[in-house]
C-alpha positions in Angstrom: -20.1 5.3 -10.4 -21.3 4.0 -7.0 -19.0 1.0 -7.4 -16.0 3.2 -7.8 -16.8 5.3 -4.7 -17.3 2.0 -2.8 -13.8 0.8 -3.7 -11.9 4.0 -3.0 -11.7 3.6 0.7 -10.2 0.1 0.3 -7.7 1.4 -2.3 -6.8 4.4 -0.1 -6.4 2.1 2.9 -3.9 -0.1 1.0 -1.7 3.0 0.4 -1.5 4.0 4.0 2.0 3.6 5.5 2.1 1.4 8.6 4.1 2.6 11.5 6.4 0.0 12.9 8.1 0.1 16.2 11.7 1.2 16.4 12.3 -2.1 18.1 10.9 -4.1 15.2 13.3 -6.4 13.5 13.0 -8.1 10.0 12.7 -11.8 9.7 10.8 -14.8 8.3 8.2 -16.6 10.4 6.7 -20.0 9.7 3.6 -20.6 11.8 3.1 -24.0 13.3 0.5 -25.4 15.7 -0.2 -22.4 18.1 1.8 -21.3 19.9 4.7 -22.9 18.0 6.5 -21.0 15.2 9.9 -20.8 13.6 11.7 -17.5 13.4 14.4 -17.4 10.7 14.2 -21.3 10.7 14.8 -21.5 14.5 12.1 -23.0 16.8 10.3 -20.4 18.9 6.9 -19.6 20.4 4.4 -16.9 20.2 4.1 -14.9 23.5 0.9 -15.1 25.4 -1.3 -12.3 23.9 0.9 -12.1 20.7 -0.5 -9.7 18.2 -0.3 -10.6 14.5 -1.3 -8.1 11.8 -1.9 -9.1 8.2 -0.9 -7.1 5.2 -4.1 -5.0 5.6 -3.1 -4.3 9.2 -6.0 -6.4 10.5 -5.5 -8.6 13.5 -5.4 -12.3 12.7 -5.2 -15.4 14.9 -2.1 -17.6 14.6 -4.2 -20.7 13.9 -5.3 -19.3 10.6 -1.7 -19.0 9.5 -0.6 -22.5 10.3 1.9 -23.8 7.7 2.5 -20.3 6.1 6.0 -18.8 5.9 6.0 -15.0 5.6 8.4 -12.1 5.7 7.6 -10.0 8.8 8.7 -7.2 11.1 8.5 -8.4 14.7 9.2 -7.6 18.3 10.1 -10.0 21.1 9.0 -10.0 24.7 11.3 -10.2 27.6 11.5 -14.0 27.3 12.5 -13.9 23.6 9.0 -15.0 22.4 7.3 -13.3 19.4 5.2 -10.5 20.7 4.2 -8.3 17.8 4.2 -9.5 14.2 3.4 -7.5 11.1 3.1 -9.6 7.9 4.7 -7.4 5.3 3.4 -6.3 1.9 5.8 -6.6 -1.0 6.6 -2.9 -1.0 7.3 -3.0 2.8 9.6 -6.0 2.5 11.6 -4.1 -0.2 12.4 -1.3 2.2 16.0 -1.8 3.0 18.1 -1.7 5.1 16.0 -3.0 8.0 17.8 -4.6 11.0 17.6 -8.3 11.5 19.4 -8.4 14.8 19.2 -6.3 18.0 22.9 -5.3 17.5 22.0 -3.8 14.1 19.0 -2.0 15.5 21.2 -0.5 18.3 23.9 0.8 15.9 21.6 2.0 13.1 19.4 5.2 13.1 15.7 4.9 12.8 13.5 7.6 11.2 10.0 7.0 12.6 8.3 9.4 10.2 9.8 7.9 7.0 9.9 4.4 8.6 13.5 3.9 7.3 16.8 2.9 8.8 20.2 4.3 8.0 23.4 2.5 8.6 26.2 4.6 10.2 
């Protein structure tokens, strides 16, 4: 029984819905030698102080992700560099629609409670 009670917090944590920014777009990031990365197969960089969260919502350093290609929600800074990155769990990646461009995000409606987008 103690083993079960020890595992419950981790199981419950995995079920918690993460709250993404209304500015977050969907894409694919391939991590290179920091601060290099590819966003949707286009060369880019991580912003100074970029925050990367793994599927458990824990902060990770970009160097530990070198060579990995992952589906993410992300925000950009004012220079167009990756600022916030959330590596998505499978169920999060299946939530569609999710905007891939700023134009889509401006024309769609975001429900921050349900964490869903609706096309007009």
